[in-house]
C-alpha positions in Angstrom: 0.1 0.0 0.0 1.3 3.4 -1.1 1.9 6.2 1.6 -1.0 8.1 0.0 -3.3 5.1 0.3 -2.2 4.5 3.9 -2.9 8.1 4.7 -6.4 7.8 3.3 -7.1 4.7 5.2 -6.0 6.3 8.5 -8.0 9.5 7.8 -11.1 7.5 6.9 -10.9 5.5 10.1 -10.3 8.7 12.1 -13.4 10.3 10.4 -15.7 7.3 11.0 -14.4 6.8 14.5 -15.2 10.5 15.2 -18.7 10.3 13.9 -19.9 8.7 17.1 -18.7 11.7 19.1 -20.4 14.2 17.0 -23.6 12.2 17.1 -23.6 12.2 20.9 -23.2 16.1 20.9 -25.9 16.7 18.4 -28.5 14.1 19.4 -29.4 15.8 22.8 -31.0 19.0 21.2 -31.7 17.6 17.9 -33.1 14.3 18.7 -32.5 11.0 17.0 -34.4 11.7 13.8 -33.2 15.4 13.7 -29.6 14.3 14.0 -29.9 11.7 11.3 -31.8 14.1 9.0 -29.1 16.8 9.4 -26.5 14.1 8.7 -28.2 13.0 5.5 -29.0 16.4 4.1 -25.4 17.7 4.6 -23.7 14.5 3.4 -26.0 14.2 0.3 -25.4 17.7 -0.6 -21.6 17.3 -0.2 -21.5 14.2 -2.5 -23.9 15.7 -5.0 -21.6 18.9 -5.3 -18.6 16.7 -5.9 -20.4 14.6 -8.4 -21.6 17.8 -10.1 -18.0 19.4 -10.3 -16.8 16.0 -11.8 -19.6 16.0 -14.5 -21.4 13.0 -13.2 -25.2 12.8 -13.0 -27.4 11.2 -10.2 -30.3 10.4 -12.7 -33.0 10.2 -10.1 -35.7 9.5 -12.7 -34.1 6.3 -13.7 -32.7 5.0 -10.4 -35.0 6.6 -7.8 -36.5 3.2 -6.6 -32.9 1.7 -6.1 -31.8 4.9 -4.3 -34.9 4.8 -2.1 -34.4 1.2 -1.1 -30.8 1.4 -0.5 -31.1 4.8 1.3 -33.9 3.6 3.7 -31.9 0.3 4.7 -28.5 1.7 4.5 -28.7 5.2 5.8 -32.2 6.4 7.2 -32.9 3.5 9.6 -29.4 2.8 10.9 -28.5 6.5 11.3 -31.7 7.0 13.4 -30.7 3.8 15.5 -27.3 4.9 16.1 -28.4 8.4 17.1 -31.0 7.0 19.6 -28.4 4.6 21.0 -25.9 7.7 21.4 -28.4 9.0 24.0 -27.4 6.2 26.3 -24.0 4.7 25.2 -20.5 6.1 25.1 -19.0 6.8 21.6 -16.5 4.0 22.2 -19.3 1.5 22.7 -20.9 2.5 19.5 -17.7 2.2 17.5 -17.2 -1.3 18.7 -20.9 -2.3 18.0 -20.6 -0.8 14.6 -17.7 -3.3 13.8 -20.2 -6.1 14.0 -21.7 -5.2 10.6 -19.2 -7.7 9.1 -20.3 -10.5 11.4 -24.0 -9.9 10.5 -22.9 -9.6 6.8 -21.7 -13.2 6.9 -25.1 -14.4 8.3 -27.1 -12.4 5.9 -25.1 -13.6 3.0 -25.6 -17.2 4.0 -29.3 -16.9 4.5 -30.1 -14.8 1.5 -27.4 -15.3 -1.0 -26.5 -18.9 -0.2 -22.9 -18.1 0.7 -21.2 -20.9 2.7 -20.0 -20.3 6.3 -16.7 -22.0 6.9 -15.6 -23.3 10.2 -13.1 -20.3 10.5 -16.1 -17.9 9.9 -18.3 -19.7 12.4 -15.7 -19.3 15.0 -15.3 -15.7 14.1 -19.0 -15.2 14.6 -18.8 -16.8 18.0 -15.8 -14.6 19.0 -17.6 -11.5 17.8 -20.7 -12.3 19.8 -18.6 -13.0 22.8 -17.0 -9.6 22.4 -20.4 -7.8 22.3 -21.5 -9.6 25.5 -18.2 -8.7 27.2 -18.5 -5.1 26.2 -22.2 -4.7 27.3 -22.1 -7.0 30.3 -18.7 -6.1 31.8 -18.0 -2.5 30.6 -18.0 0.5 32.8 -21.8 1.2 32.3 -24.2 -1.1 34.2 -26.2 -3.3 31.9 -29.5 -1.8 32.7 -32.6 -2.5 30.5 -32.0 0.9 28.8 -28.4 0.1 28.1 -29.2 -3.3 26.7 -31.9 -1.7 24.5 -29.5 0.9 23.2 -27.0 -1.8 22.5 -29.5 -3.8 20.5 -30.4 -0.6 18.6 -26.8 -0.2 17.6 -26.6 -3.8 16.6 -29.8 -3.4 14.6 -28.0 -0.4 12.7 -25.2 -2.8 12.0 -27.6 -5.4 10.7 -29.2 -2.9 8.4 -25.8 -2.3 6.8 -25.5 -6.2 6.2 -28.9 -6.3 4.7 -28.3 -3.4 2.4 -25.1 -5.2 1.3 -26.9 -8.4 0.3 -29.6 -6.3 -1.4 -27.1 -4.6 -3.6 -25.3 -7.7 -4.5 -28.4 -9.6 -5.2 -29.8 -6.8 -7.5 -26.5 -6.3 -9.2 -27.6 -2.9 -10.2 -25.4 -0.9 -12.6 -24.9 2.3 -10.6 -21.5 3.6 -10.0 -20.6 3.5 -6.3 -20.1 7.3 -5.8 -23.4 8.0 -7.6 -25.3 5.3 -5.4 -23.7 6.9 -2.3 -25.1 10.4 -3.3 -28.5 9.2 -4.7 -29.2 6.8 -1.8 -28.2 9.4 0.9 -30.4 12.2 -0.7 -33.3 9.6 -1.0 -32.9 8.6 2.7 -33.3 12.2 3.7 -36.6 12.2 1.7 -37.6 9.1 3.6 -37.2 10.8 7.0 -38.7 14.1 6.1 -42.2 13.3 7.1 -41.0 12.2 10.5 -39.1 15.5 10.9 -42.1 17.5 9.9 -44.3 15.6 12.2 -42.1 16.3 15.2 -40.0 19.4 14.4 -37.4 20.8 16.9 -39.2 23.0 19.5 -36.1 25.3 20.2 -33.0 26.6 18.3 -30.2 24.1 18.9 -27.0 25.6 20.6 -23.9 26.3 18.6 -22.0 23.3 19.5 -24.8 21.0 18.3 -25.1 22.9 14.9 -21.3 22.5 14.5 -21.3 18.9 15.5 -24.2 18.2 12.9 -22.1 20.0 10.2 -19.0 18.1 10.9 -20.9 14.8 11.1 -22.7 15.3 7.8 -20.0 17.1 5.7 -16.7 15.4 6.9 -17.7 12.2 8.7 -20.3 11.1 6.2 -19.8 12.9 2.9 -16.0 13.3 2.7 -15.6 9.8 4.3 -17.8 8.2 1.7 -15.7 9.7 -1.1 -12.4 8.7 0.6 -13.6 5.1 1.0 -14.6 4.8 -2.7 -11.2 6.3 -3.8 -9.5 3.7 -1.5 -11.4 0.9 -3.0 -10.5 1.9 -6.5 -6.9 2.4 -5.7 -6.1 -0.6 -3.4 -9.0 -2.9 -3.8 -11.9 -3.8 -1.6 -10.0 -6.2 0.7 -7.4 -3.8 1.7 -9.8 -1.0 2.0 -11.8 -3.3 4.4 -9.0 -3.1 6.9 -10.5 0.3 8.0 -12.9 -1.9 10.0 -10.1 -2.6 12.5 -9.1 1.0 13.0 -12.6 2.6 13.5 -13.0 1.2 17.1 -9.5 2.4 18.0 -10.3 5.9 17.0 -13.6 5.8 18.5 -12.2 4.9 21.8 -9.4 7.4 21.4 -11.8 10.3 20.5 -14.2 9.4 23.2 -11.5 9.4 25.9 -9.8 12.7 24.5 -13.0 14.8 23.9 -15.8 13.3 26.0 -13.8 12.1 29.0 -15.1 8.5 28.5 -13.2 5.7 30.3 -11.3 2.9 28.6 -11.5 -0.1 30.7 -9.9 -3.7 30.3 -13.4 -5.2 29.6 -14.0 -2.6 26.8 -10.6 -3.5 25.4 -11.3 -7.2 25.6 -14.7 -6.8 24.0 -13.3 -4.8 21.2 -10.4 -7.2 20.6 -12.9 -10.1 20.5 -15.0 -8.4 17.9 -12.1 -7.4 15.7 -10.5 -10.8 15.8 -13.8 -12.3 14.9 -14.2 -9.9 12.1 -10.8 -10.7 10.8 -11.4 -14.4 10.8 -14.7 -13.9 8.8 -13.0 -11.7 6.3 -10.1 -14.2 6.0 -7.4 -11.9 7.3 -4.2 -14.0 7.6 -5.7 -17.1 5.8 -3.8 -18.8 3.2 -5.5 -18.6 -0.2 -5.0 -21.0 -3.2 -3.4 -19.3 -6.1 -5.8 -18.8 -9.0 -5.0 -20.3 -12.3 -3.0 -18.0 -14.6 -5.3 -18.5 -17.6 -8.3 -17.3 -15.7 -7.7 -14.3 -13.5 -10.5 -13.2 -11.4 -11.8 -9.6 -11.9 -11.9 -7.4 -8.8 -15.3 -6.4 -7.4 -16.4 -3.6 -5.0 -17.3 -4.5 -1.5 -17.2 -3.3 2.1 -17.1 -6.1 4.6 -20.8 -6.5 4.9 -21.1 -5.0 1.4 -20.1 -6.8 -1.8 -21.2 -6.5 -5.5 -19.9 -7.1 -9.0 -17.3 -5.2 -11.0 -18.4 -1.7 -12.0 -21.4 -2.0 -10.0 -22.2 0.0 -6.8 -21.9 -0.9 -3.1 -23.6 1.1 -0.5 -21.4 3.4 1.6 -21.2 2.9 5.0 -19.7 1.1 7.5 -21.5 2.8 8.6 -20.9 4.8 10.2 
């Protein structure tokens, strides 16, 4: 990996890890739906502006159904779930729970797409679940019903990312990845609009919440999506996927530095189990048989829980 690619990888992990901090700041005055909507509007506008400057079109008239489906599953619902969870969970918890998207991706791909779960992947799933149990049960926050519910909501958001991945792969829809990122994000904002209008904010949010929403939408979502797709194009999906292992590290670091969150031994143990399990599912460190020289495989575009055919789109995410 070239130094420039490594720099993009670290920057991407830093942005996605920081997203949970800004969610926690914005969600108190804006609410879960308001925070998600601000994030979607700002990130969609950012990506649409970059696409317009590069001469690319979203073509909503042709792809609006696909944009709406991916946007609802991959952005609208998980963004709301993560925002609601942020009312009750530290940013470091959210970063670790977000990493389970790849674990769910293996299960969804097996159930929906018929992918085979190997013994190694099954063990990885078991380790990942053990990591979540360790984090929630032994972390510095008591496992009250509210904390358990917030943890389940965050896991539900990660599951949404896995379902969106399987949907895109199954549909094999010929939309470039950055176009799908912009179109689905804007469509997700349209999906949430009726809920925002039904319960609008009752007061002007403070300046720190406004700035948190701006940074969350423009940098941690819009710019991060564009960084990710550039990374996939330059180094391939497998290497780009290693960002999964850095997000919890930055999530814990930013939470400790800027929110004063504690980093305890059970938290580190839970994060380690989740990341080792994710690595086993992704085949990190596994020996691969060499492909026949006469039949090289074309590279596709995927993101852990997301995979699709060459020149076809994957939803952004991870995610964040």
